[in-house]
N, C-alpha and C positions, 0 to 999 in steps of 0.2 A: 504526179505519181499515183498510180493505182494501188490500193491496199485491199488484200483479200484475207479472210480468216477461215474460209471453208474450202474444201477440196472441190466440191461441186461447182464452185464459181471460178476458181483460178484455172482449172484444167481446160474448160472451153475457151477461155481468153487466150491461154498459151497456144492452144491448138490453132486458133485463128492467126496468131502471129506466125507460127511455123508454116502454115499453108501459104502465107504470103512470101515465104522464102527467107524469113528472118532467122538469124543465128542467135541462139539463146545461151547466155552464160548464167551461172548459178553460184552464189556465195552463201552457204549455210552458216548461221551464227546463232549464238545464244543471247544476243543483245548486249547492252552496256557497251555500245560501239565506241571504239577508239581509233586512233590513226592507223593501227595495224589492220583492223577490219577495212578501214576506208581505202587503204592501199590495195587490198584484194579487190574491192568493189571497183575502184578506178581502173585497175588492170582489166577486169572483166568488161567494163564499159568500153575500153579502148579496143577490145578484141572481138566484141559481139554487138549485134544490133540492139538487143535488149538484155538487161540483167535482172534476174530474180534474186532478191535477198530474203532469206527466211530468218525470222526471229522467233526462236522457240527454246525455252530452257527445258532440256530433255531429262525427265526424271529417272529414266532407266540407266543413265550413265553415272549416277551418283551412288557411291557406296556409303555415304554419310548423309543422313537425313537433315542434320543441322546445316551442312554445307549447301544442300539444295535450297533450304529455306532462306539462307543468308546470301545466296548468289546475287550479285549486283543486277539491278534492273531499273531502266528509265526509258520506257517506250516512247514517251513524248519527246524526249531529247533525241532518241534514235530516229524517229520520224522526221524531226526537224533537220537533222544532219543529212539524211538521205535526200530530202527535198532540195537541199542546198547544192547537192552534187550534180544531179541530172534528172531530166524528166523521162529518161529511158529506163528507169528502175521500176520494177514491180515488187511490192512488198507482200510477203506471205507471213502472216502473224496468227497462226492457229492456236487453239488451246489443247490441253491434253486429251480431252474427250474426242476432239476431232481427229487427232493423230492416232490415239490408242482407243478406238471405238470398241475393240474387243477385249479391253482390259490392259492396264499398264504393266506390261511384262516384256522382257527381251526375247528376241528370237535367238537361236543358237547358230553360230558360224564356226567354220574351221579356218583359222588364220595361218595355217602352215608354220606354226612356231613363232610367228612374229610377236605374239602376245606373252611369251614365256618369261620375259625379263622386264626390268624397269617398271613402267606403269602397270603392266599386266600382273606383276608380282605384288605390287603394293596396293593396287585398287582392284579388288576382286570383281569380276563381271563388268568392269568399266567398259572394255572394248566391245563386249556383246551388246551393251546399251548403245554405244556409239555406232556400231555397224547397223543395229536395228533402225535407228532414226535416220541415218544416212541412206540406207536402203529404201526406207519408206519415202523420204523426200525426193530421192532420185526417180522413183516410180511415179511420183506426182508431177514433178517439174519436167522430167525427161530432157535435161539440158544437153546442148552440144558440148559444153565445157563446164567443169566444176572446179572451183578454186579453193585451195587449202594452203595455210601457212606452214613453213618449215619449223616454226617454234615447237609445234606438236608433231615432231617428225615421226615418232612411232605411230601415232594416229594416221598420219599421211600415208605411211607404208601400208597400214592395215586397210585403208580406203582403196589404195591402188590394188591391193590383193583382192578386195571385195569386188571391185569393178571387173578385174580380170577373170576371177573364178565364176562370177555370175553372168559373164559376157554382156555386161551393161554397155550400151552404145553411147558412152560418154568419155570424153578425154579429161583426165585428172591433171590439172595445171599446178605445179609447185610454185610457191611464192616465198621469196626470202623473208627472213625474220626482220621486222622493223624494230629498231631500238631507240631508246631515249638517248639524250646527249651523253649520259654517263654509262651507257652500255646495257642498261636494264631492258630486257625484252618487254615490249608492250603487251599487256594482258589485262583483261577485265578485273582480275583479282588484285591488281596493283592499287585499285581504288580503296581497298580494305586496309592498306598500309599507311601508317603514320609517316611523317617526313623522315624521322630518324630510321624507321624500319625500311623505307625505300632506299635510303643510303646504305644500310646494312645489306640489303638484297643485291646490291651491285657486286658483292663478293662472289656471287654465283657466276657472273660473267667473267670476273677476274680469274676464277678457277679454270673456266673453260679456255680462256686466253692463254693461261699458263700451260695447259695441256697442248694447245696448238703450237706455242713457241718451242716447247721442249720435245715434241713428238719425234723429231728426227735425231735428237741427241740423248734422250733417256729412254729406257725400256718402259713398257706399259705399267708393270708392277710398281716401279719407282715413281712414276707420275701419279698413279692412283694413291700411293702411300702419302706423298707430299700434299696432294689436294685434300685428302681426308684429315691430315694433320692441320692444315690451314683452316678447314671448316670447323673442326672441333675446338679450335681456339676461341671461337665466338660463342658465348652463351646464348645469344639471340637466335642462333642458327641450329636447327635440328636436321641433320643431313639424313635423307632416306637412302640415296645412292649417288655414286659417281662411277660411271661405267664408260669404257671405250669399246665400241662395237662397230661391226661392219654395217654399211648402209643397206645392203641388199637383204640379208637375213636377220639383222639386228641381234647377232650372237656376240656376247662379250668375248673379247679376245685378249690374251696376254702376249701374243705373237704378232708381228707385223708381216703379213703376207701381201701379195700384190692385189690389195683390195682398197676400196674407198672407206675410210673410217670417220666416225663422228664420236665426240665426247658428249655424254649425256649426264645431266645433274638434276636432282630434285631434293627439295627440303622445305622445312617450315621456317619462315621468318616471322618471329613474334606471333606464331600461331596460324599464319597464312601460308598455304602450300603453293610453291612456285616450281615450275620446271623450265629447263632451257637446254639448248644443245648447240654445238658448233662443229662445222666440218673441219677435218684435220688435214686437208689436202689443198 
């Protein structure tokens, strides 16, 4: 496995691969790799000749300095995991100075309203930071395919919008959320939870499942009311939001039209913020 930390080295290598007719897949990550990441990477390996994995904790997408400082990181373990998967992986592990050579700041993007609700409401400028780093990485790697998990569905839609608006010649591949045996969506932040907190966190998935089970029999307002009641019954959970929205525009809805809907949830479990979603069709 080849490892690069600077743009001036990885770009010539990737250009050589592309000139030989190789198809390049790309999986951007912030490290602390878990089986959810690995499922994206393995999918890319199965669909491309080479896969670029980036590990970079992006400072511009954090609205909380403490959250940035405490974000899980274990680069040695990440490298070991990647080496065990395939020799067709190229690792890009830059530092902030390499990526933000002109200063650590976000660019400004128009997301066509996709950022108005949910994470966009609770995490100011978060998606400007996400779009900035993804835009930079896509211009460096220039992959044929890029892989994102549906756990961060709002982020996924924003990346799809970015690629479309900027006419970037890359296909965005959606990957289903990978879950633990108890339903908890795999996330790097899970490592910050104690055993009992992890058990408590499964209530987020239970709430989403309740919405899925009742979507055809209860109206949206009633579902939201019951979920909020369930969540507020637990002192360990501080709910940010529970919203049912359409997949295309991510607009919260209280009416069921002929659209594809998802239920979205976010909250703090013993001080650790988790998000999740589930499709309702």
